N, C-alpha and C positions, 0 to 999 in steps of 0.2 A: 504494500500500499505506499503511494507515495503523496506526501502532503505537503502543502504550502501552509507555513503557520504564521499568523500576524498576532502582534500585541502593541496596542496603543492605548491601554487603559491608564497608564501613569505617566510620570515624568520623562521616562526613556520610551524610545519606539524601537522595535524589533521585528525581523522577519527571518524566517529559516524554511529550509526544504529539507525534508527528512524522508527516508523509506524506513522498512523495518529492521534494518541492520545498522543504520548510521545516519548521523548528522551529515549532509551533504553541504550546507552552506549555512551562515549565520550572518546577519548584520544587526548591530545594536548600536544605539546613540542616545547618548545622556547629556546634550549639551545646547541648550539656549536656541532650539529650533523647533518650530512648530510641527506638529505631526503632519499638517496637510502639506508642509513644505518636503519632509523627510519619507514618509511612508512608501509611496509609489516608487520614488528614486531607490529607495532600499531595496525593494522587490526587484526591481530592473538590475540593480547591481549584483545582486546573487545569482539571478538567472543568467545574465551575460557572464560573469566571471566563471561559475562552475560549468557554462555550456550545457546546462540542464534544459531539457527539451519540456517546456510548460505544459506542451498537449499531452503530455503523459500523466499528469497529475490526475489523482483519483478524488481527494477532496481539499478543501480549502478549510482550516481550522482558524477560528477568531475568538479571542477572548471576549465574554458576553456582559462582564460586569461582576462586582461593581466596580467603580472607578470614575475617572473625569468623563462626564458626560459628553463634552466636545471630542476627546479621544475616542471614546466608544464609538461614537457616531462616525468619525473618520475612518476607523477600523472597519466597521460595519459596511459602509459604503464602497470601500476598497473591496472587501470581500464579496459583496455583491456584485460588483461591475465584474469582477474577473471570474466569479461562478457562471454568471450570464454569458459571458464571452466564451468560456470554456466547456460550458453546459456539463458543469459537475455541481454537486452538492456541498453545503457548509456545514460545518459541525462545530457548535457553540461550546466553548469550555469557560466554567466559572473561574473568574480571575483569581480568587483565594485559593482555589484548589491547584491551580497551576503553580501559584506562588509557593504553597506548601510542599508541592512535588520537587522543588529545588533540594529539599532534604530528602533523602532516600534511606529506608531500612533503619530507622533509628528506633531504639526502646524509649524515647522521650516524647512527650507531648510537642506538637509543632503548631505554632500559633502566629500565622501571618496578620498583621495590621497594617491597613492604608490609612493616612490621614484624611478624616472627612471633616476636619475644622471643627471649632467650638468644643474641644476637648473629648471628641468622638472618632471612633476609628469603624470603618468597615473591618470585620473580624469573623474568625472561625476557629474551632480546634480540631485538630486531626491527630489520627495516630496509625502506624500501620499494623495492621492485622494480617498474619498469612501472606506477606508481600504485598498486600493492597492498601492503598490510602484510604483510611475510613474517617467519617466525619463523627466527632463526638460531640460537640456542641454546634449547633447549625448557624451557617451565615447569617450574620445581622449587622446592623449599626449599633455599636455599643459605646458607653463611655470608657474613657482609657481606666479609670477606677474600677469599673465593673469587671473589664477584662483582665485586670491585675488580681482582683478578688477571686475569679473562677480559676485562675492559674495557680494561686496560693491554695484553695480550697481542694485541688487535685491531689496534693502532697506528693508531686512527681517532678522531675526536672522538666522546664519548659523551654522550648528554642522560640525566640522570637525574631521575626525578619519580616521585611516590608518597608515602605517609605515612611510608616508612622513610627519606626524605631527611632530614627535622628530627632523626630519632634518630641517623643516621650522617653527619651533615653535616661533623664534624670529619675523618672519614676519606676524605670525597669531595672536599673542598675542598684546594686547592694542587696537584692534578694539572694539568697543563698542558692535557689533552686532554679534560677532564671538564667538562661545563657541566650546572648544576642550573636545571632549568625554574623560571619564575615561578609565583607562587601560583595564577593562573587556569588554569594547565594541569596543577596538581601533585594533584589529587584526581579520583576517579571521578565521573562524571556520568552521568546517565541520557540527555542529549540525545546523548553521544557513543556510549553503547549504541545508541540508536534509529539514528543515522547508520551504525553498523557493521553492522546488521543488514541493510542494502540490500546489502551484500557477501555475505551470506549466502544459501543456497538454501532456498526454501520447504520442501524435503524434510527439512531440518534441524528443522523444527517438530514438537514432541510433542505429542501428546493429555495432558490433565492429569492422567490415570490411570497413564500409562507411566512407566517407569524412566527416570530423569534421571541422566546421568553426569557428574561433577565433572571439572575438567581434570587430576586426578590419576587418571583412570581408574578410579576407585572408583564404583561404582554404588549408587545409594539411590533410595528413592522420592522423589518431588519435594518432598514435606514436609521431607525431612531429606538436604537436598544436602550433600555432605562435602567441604570444601575439603583442602588438602594434608594439614594436620594440624589439630586443633580448636586454637582460641586462646581 
């Protein structure tokens, strides 16, 4: 299965091409440019540089939220346009799940947090069970204090990652059971989105014209993917 994966849900933009065996190419940029400027050129760059025949793609994978409302719309519009032109389907991947999947096969709880402002974060709690990433506290918008309370009550080691970490580092540091993931694990990446898609079923794929649901269970046309709340 050959996949083009897109993530534009946060500050960084990334695109990757992968098959069942390897990541063929990836582009990642986190530097003072808008996703409308960088996403399509990044896709073009990895296709040209790798010499990959884009007509052989089976699916396009796109993060579906939560995240930046504008960023999600840009990613969705790109996915829709490409899927239409190539006559293939789109697989939506929850942003927090893809972020958590940066950490693999740990016995610790994984806690992705994305800044939602006003002392709130988009958040969920995960763990690995029998090699599969499993949600143990559902995706939701929580205050950072509530997140810390849930993590403390677990009584286990908890790995924090995501763009909310730099914002709330002072609240996280100093807890004996809390671990902050290093920078190369700390942001959404299209390559991780592509790898996670291999755990999803083909029947999760949607035609570009169909309704696409966000992780908040709010449905919208694909060009207007709705995160938990607009940022």
